[in-house]
C-alpha positions as CSV (number, residue, x, y, z in Angstrom):
1,M,-14.5,-38.0,-20.1
2,P,-12.9,-38.1,-16.6
3,V,-15.2,-38.6,-13.7
4,L,-15.0,-36.2,-10.7
5,T,-14.9,-38.5,-7.6
6,Q,-14.1,-36.0,-4.9
7,R,-16.1,-33.1,-3.6
8,V,-15.0,-29.7,-4.7
9,G,-13.6,-27.8,-1.8
10,H,-14.2,-24.2,-0.8
11,S,-11.9,-21.5,0.5
12,Y,-14.1,-21.1,3.6
13,D,-14.0,-24.8,4.5
14,S,-13.4,-25.2,8.2
15,P,-12.8,-28.3,10.3
16,N,-14.6,-26.8,13.3
17,W,-18.1,-27.7,12.3
18,T,-20.1,-29.3,9.5
19,V,-23.4,-28.2,7.9
20,G,-25.0,-31.3,9.2
21,T,-23.9,-30.3,12.7
22,L,-25.5,-26.9,12.4
23,V,-28.9,-28.0,11.2
24,K,-29.1,-30.8,13.7
25,R,-28.5,-28.5,16.6
26,P,-31.3,-25.9,16.5
27,S,-29.6,-23.3,18.7
28,M,-26.1,-23.6,17.2
29,L,-26.5,-21.4,14.1
30,P,-28.4,-18.5,15.7
31,N,-26.0,-18.5,18.6
32,M,-23.1,-18.3,16.2
33,V,-24.5,-15.3,14.5
34,I,-25.6,-13.4,17.6
35,S,-22.2,-13.9,19.3
36,A,-20.5,-12.4,16.2
37,V,-22.9,-9.4,16.1
38,K,-22.9,-8.4,19.8
39,D,-19.3,-7.2,19.9
40,N,-19.7,-5.0,16.9
41,L,-22.8,-2.9,17.7
42,I,-21.5,0.7,18.2
43,A,-24.6,1.8,20.2
44,D,-24.1,-1.0,22.7
45,L,-20.5,0.0,23.0
46,L,-20.9,3.7,23.5
47,L,-24.4,4.1,25.1
48,R,-25.5,3.2,28.6
49,K,-28.2,0.6,29.1
50,G,-31.5,2.5,29.3
51,P,-34.9,1.6,30.8
52,S,-36.8,-1.3,29.4
53,A,-39.5,-0.4,26.8
54,P,-42.3,-2.9,27.4
55,G,-44.8,-0.6,25.8
56,G,-42.7,0.1,22.7
57,A,-41.5,3.6,23.7
58,V,-39.5,5.5,26.3
59,Q,-40.0,9.1,27.5
60,Y,-37.0,11.1,28.5
61,Q,-35.7,14.7,28.8
62,E,-32.4,16.0,27.4
63,Q,-30.0,16.9,30.1
64,V,-29.8,20.7,29.8
65,V,-29.7,21.7,33.5
66,F,-26.4,21.9,35.3
67,S,-27.6,21.8,38.8
68,S,-30.5,22.8,41.1
69,I,-31.8,26.3,40.7
70,R,-31.5,26.6,44.4
71,D,-28.0,26.4,45.9
72,A,-27.0,25.0,49.3
73,E,-27.6,27.7,51.9
74,I,-26.5,28.7,55.4
75,I,-29.3,27.6,57.7
76,A,-30.1,29.3,60.9
77,E,-31.1,27.4,64.0
78,F,-34.7,26.1,63.5
79,G,-34.5,27.3,59.9
80,E,-36.0,25.3,57.1
81,I,-33.6,23.3,54.9
82,P,-34.1,24.2,51.3
83,T,-34.9,21.5,48.8
84,T,-33.6,21.1,45.2
85,Q,-35.5,22.6,42.4
86,A,-34.9,21.8,38.7
87,D,-36.3,23.3,35.6
88,I,-38.6,20.9,33.8
89,G,-37.6,20.3,30.3
90,I,-39.8,19.3,27.4
91,P,-40.3,15.5,27.5
92,T,-39.4,13.6,24.4
93,V,-40.7,10.2,23.4
94,V,-38.8,7.8,21.2
95,A,-40.3,4.5,19.9
96,T,-38.7,1.2,19.4
97,Q,-38.0,-0.2,15.9
98,K,-38.1,-3.8,15.0
99,R,-35.4,-4.9,12.5
100,G,-34.7,-8.4,11.4
101,I,-33.3,-10.7,8.7
102,G,-33.4,-14.4,8.0
103,L,-30.8,-17.0,7.1
104,K,-31.5,-20.1,5.0
105,I,-29.5,-23.2,4.4
106,S,-30.6,-25.4,1.5
107,K,-30.8,-29.2,1.5
108,E,-28.0,-29.2,-1.1
109,M,-25.7,-27.3,1.3
110,E,-26.3,-29.9,3.9
111,T,-25.8,-33.0,1.7
112,R,-22.7,-31.5,0.1
113,N,-21.4,-30.2,3.4
114,D,-20.9,-26.9,1.6
115,V,-19.3,-25.1,4.6
116,G,-18.1,-22.3,2.5
117,R,-21.6,-21.2,1.3
118,V,-23.0,-21.5,4.8
119,A,-20.1,-19.4,6.2
120,E,-20.8,-16.7,3.6
121,E,-24.5,-16.7,4.5
122,V,-23.5,-16.3,8.2
123,R,-21.2,-13.4,7.3
124,L,-23.8,-11.6,5.2
125,T,-26.4,-12.0,8.0
126,R,-23.9,-10.7,10.6
127,E,-22.9,-7.7,8.4
128,A,-26.6,-6.8,7.7
129,L,-27.5,-6.8,11.4
130,I,-24.4,-4.8,12.4
131,R,-24.8,-2.1,9.7
132,N,-28.5,-1.7,10.2
133,W,-28.3,-1.2,13.9
134,N,-25.2,1.0,13.6
135,K,-27.2,3.2,11.2
136,V,-29.9,3.6,13.9
137,F,-27.2,5.0,16.2
138,Y,-25.9,7.6,13.6
139,Q,-29.4,8.7,12.8
140,A,-30.0,9.5,16.4
141,V,-26.8,11.5,16.6
142,Y,-27.2,13.3,13.3
143,R,-30.8,14.2,13.8
144,N,-30.3,15.7,17.2
145,P,-30.1,19.5,16.7
146,N,-28.3,20.1,20.0
147,I,-25.1,18.2,19.4
148,L,-22.0,20.4,19.1
149,V,-20.7,20.9,15.5
150,M,-17.5,22.4,14.2
151,T,-15.6,22.4,10.9
152,A,-12.1,21.0,10.6
153,S,-9.6,23.9,10.5
154,N,-7.9,22.6,7.4
155,A,-11.0,21.5,5.6
156,A,-10.4,23.9,2.7
157,N,-7.0,22.4,2.1
158,G,-7.7,18.7,2.3
159,G,-8.7,18.3,6.0
160,W,-6.9,15.8,8.1
161,L,-5.7,13.9,5.1
162,T,-3.3,16.8,4.2
163,D,-0.5,17.8,6.5
164,V,-0.2,21.5,7.2
165,V,3.0,23.0,6.1
166,P,3.7,26.1,8.3
167,A,5.5,29.2,7.1
168,A,9.2,29.4,7.9
169,G,9.8,29.7,11.7
170,L,6.1,29.2,12.5
171,T,4.3,26.3,14.0
172,P,1.2,24.8,12.3
173,T,-2.0,26.5,13.1
174,A,-4.4,23.8,11.8
175,G,-4.6,20.1,11.7
176,I,-5.7,16.9,13.5
177,R,-4.3,17.7,17.0
178,K,-5.5,21.3,17.0
179,D,-9.1,20.2,15.9
180,I,-9.1,17.5,18.7
181,A,-8.0,20.1,21.2
182,Q,-10.6,22.5,20.0
183,A,-13.3,19.9,20.2
184,K,-12.4,19.0,23.7
185,Y,-12.5,22.7,24.7
186,L,-15.8,23.1,23.0
187,M,-17.3,20.2,24.9
188,S,-15.9,21.0,28.3
189,N,-16.5,24.8,28.1
190,Q,-20.2,24.7,27.5
191,Q,-22.1,26.9,29.9
192,V,-25.6,25.6,30.4
193,Q,-29.0,26.6,31.6
194,G,-29.0,27.0,35.3
195,A,-25.2,27.5,35.5
196,M,-23.9,29.8,38.2
197,D,-20.7,31.8,38.1
198,N,-18.1,29.8,36.1
199,D,-20.0,26.5,36.2
200,R,-19.6,24.4,33.0
201,Y,-20.6,21.0,31.8
202,G,-17.0,19.9,32.1
203,F,-17.5,16.8,29.9
204,V,-14.2,15.4,28.6
205,P,-14.5,13.1,25.5
206,D,-13.0,9.7,25.7
207,T,-13.9,8.2,22.3
208,M,-13.3,9.3,18.7
209,I,-15.2,7.7,15.8
210,L,-13.6,7.7,12.3
211,H,-14.4,6.2,8.9
212,P,-11.9,3.5,8.0
213,S,-11.1,5.3,4.7
214,I,-9.0,7.8,6.7
215,A,-6.7,5.0,8.0
216,P,-4.2,4.9,5.1
217,E,-3.5,8.6,5.3
218,W,-3.5,8.6,9.0
219,L,-0.6,6.0,9.0
220,D,1.7,8.4,7.1
221,S,0.5,11.7,8.6
222,E,3.3,13.9,9.7
223,E,1.2,15.4,12.4
224,V,0.3,12.1,13.9
225,N,3.7,10.5,13.7
226,K,5.6,13.5,15.1
227,V,3.9,12.7,18.5
228,Y,6.4,9.8,18.7
229,D,9.5,11.7,17.6
230,N,12.4,11.6,20.1
231,S,10.4,9.3,22.3
232,P,11.1,5.8,23.6
233,A,7.8,4.9,21.9
234,T,9.1,5.7,18.4
235,T,8.7,2.0,17.3
236,L,5.0,2.3,18.2
237,S,4.4,5.1,15.6
238,P,1.8,4.4,12.9
239,R,4.4,4.9,10.2
240,Y,6.6,2.2,11.8
241,T,3.9,-0.3,12.7
242,M,1.7,0.5,9.6
243,K,-1.4,0.2,11.7
244,M,-3.6,2.7,13.6
245,D,-3.3,2.8,17.3
246,N,-6.3,2.0,19.4
247,S,-6.0,5.4,21.0
248,F,-4.8,8.9,20.2
249,A,-4.7,12.1,22.1
250,G,-6.3,10.4,25.1
251,L,-9.2,9.1,22.9
252,D,-10.2,5.5,22.2
253,I,-10.4,5.2,18.4
254,V,-13.5,3.4,16.9
255,L,-13.5,2.8,13.2
256,S,-17.0,2.5,11.7
257,W,-18.1,2.2,8.1
258,E,-21.5,3.8,8.9
259,I,-20.2,7.3,9.8
260,L,-19.8,9.7,6.9
261,P,-16.2,9.8,5.5
262,D,-15.9,13.5,6.1
263,H,-16.9,13.3,9.7
264,A,-15.2,12.6,13.0
265,I,-17.3,12.3,16.2
266,L,-15.8,12.9,19.7
267,C,-18.0,11.7,22.5
268,K,-18.1,10.7,26.1
269,K,-18.9,7.0,26.4
270,K,-21.9,5.9,28.5
271,T,-22.9,9.6,28.9
272,M,-24.2,10.8,25.5
273,G,-27.3,8.6,25.4
274,F,-28.9,5.3,26.1
275,I,-30.2,2.2,24.3
276,S,-33.4,0.4,25.4
277,D,-34.7,-3.0,24.3
278,E,-38.3,-4.0,24.0
279,W,-36.8,-7.3,23.2
280,P,-33.1,-8.0,22.7
281,L,-31.4,-9.4,19.6
282,S,-32.5,-13.1,19.3
283,G,-32.5,-15.8,16.8
284,S,-35.1,-18.4,16.3
285,P,-34.2,-22.1,16.5
286,T,-33.3,-23.6,13.1
287,E,-36.3,-25.2,11.5
288,Y,-36.7,-27.4,8.4
289,K,-39.3,-26.5,5.8
290,Q,-40.1,-29.5,3.6
291,S,-41.8,-27.5,0.8
292,E,-38.6,-25.6,0.2
293,Q,-36.2,-28.2,1.5
294,T,-34.4,-25.4,3.5
295,Y,-33.4,-24.9,7.1
296,S,-34.2,-21.4,8.4
297,T,-33.5,-19.1,11.3
298,Y,-34.7,-15.6,11.8
299,F,-33.1,-12.8,13.8
300,T,-34.9,-9.8,15.2
301,R,-34.4,-7.0,17.7
302,R,-36.8,-4.3,18.8
303,S,-34.9,-1.4,20.4
304,L,-34.6,2.3,20.5
305,V,-31.6,4.7,20.7
306,A,-31.8,8.2,22.3
307,I,-29.2,10.9,22.7
308,D,-30.3,12.6,25.9
309,N,-27.0,14.4,26.6
310,P,-26.1,16.0,23.3
311,K,-23.5,18.4,24.8
312,S,-21.3,15.4,25.3
313,V,-21.0,14.9,21.5
314,V,-18.9,17.0,19.1
315,L,-19.2,16.4,15.3
316,I,-16.2,17.6,13.3
317,N,-17.1,18.2,9.7
318,G,-14.7,18.2,6.7
319,V,-12.0,15.9,8.1
320,D,-11.4,14.6,4.5
321,G,-11.5,18.0,2.9
322,N,-15.0,17.7,1.7
323,P,-17.4,19.2,4.3
324,T,-21.0,18.1,4.1
325,A,-23.2,21.1,3.3
326,A,-25.7,20.0,5.9
327,V,-25.6,17.3,8.6
328,P,-28.0,14.5,7.5
């Protein structure tokens, strides 16, 4: 019988580091995971940094008042200058949640320098942290009863995944661009409590969140690609490049696996809400446990997400032709 004299390689093998290097430097493994996670947390991307939550909770009020009840006035000589007066909304309290996961490296992984298995453990840990904290963001959005909601105009005929074929001599009356325009109008035209005359919120969305499953149909969508027709930018069309643009219709596109496939969310970044940390995402130094012969590091974050400006969020339902009966 032939004797195997060489170590079996792995598709994830990398010359940049060894397993021995990772376990000998206590901070290297946790820092590797945290740096990979930070740039993929949707709440940290779209929400502003809120107040700290040292007591485990934050009290806030939803922004429902447009301006002071009292307007600036003409003041007579020796007259008293009026002060602002705002309606007091109902305060809301949101508590932090602690979420965490651990990562283990066995003694066998170290002695065999099994970089591939370690890289896979790092990837799984990274994905778990990203998906769990992204779900917290969507729960905050979906459970807020005051966000703006509309149904895709072509939802009954396939939604955004089916191009609208107009009657002879007519232009399309439904589709991606019309829904985006309607969502922008819906958001900017909201008249709010305390508004005077023609005052409106005037919010203009700058970000659109989509499920990645819409990407293949988006690439070949007639409605999307016609934007580039007869333009010097024709070679930038999705049908030509076979990749989605980072922006469309003045909106930055964010693809997220955690949003429901039949939903699109238009929002105004750093306006819709905030995220507060009781303690930020951190990883413990790698430690060796003799009884298990494993090296372990644990990642935790205790934070909260709040949507305090729900009128700067529009949820479009039915973009894939299958509207959800009720928003979760």
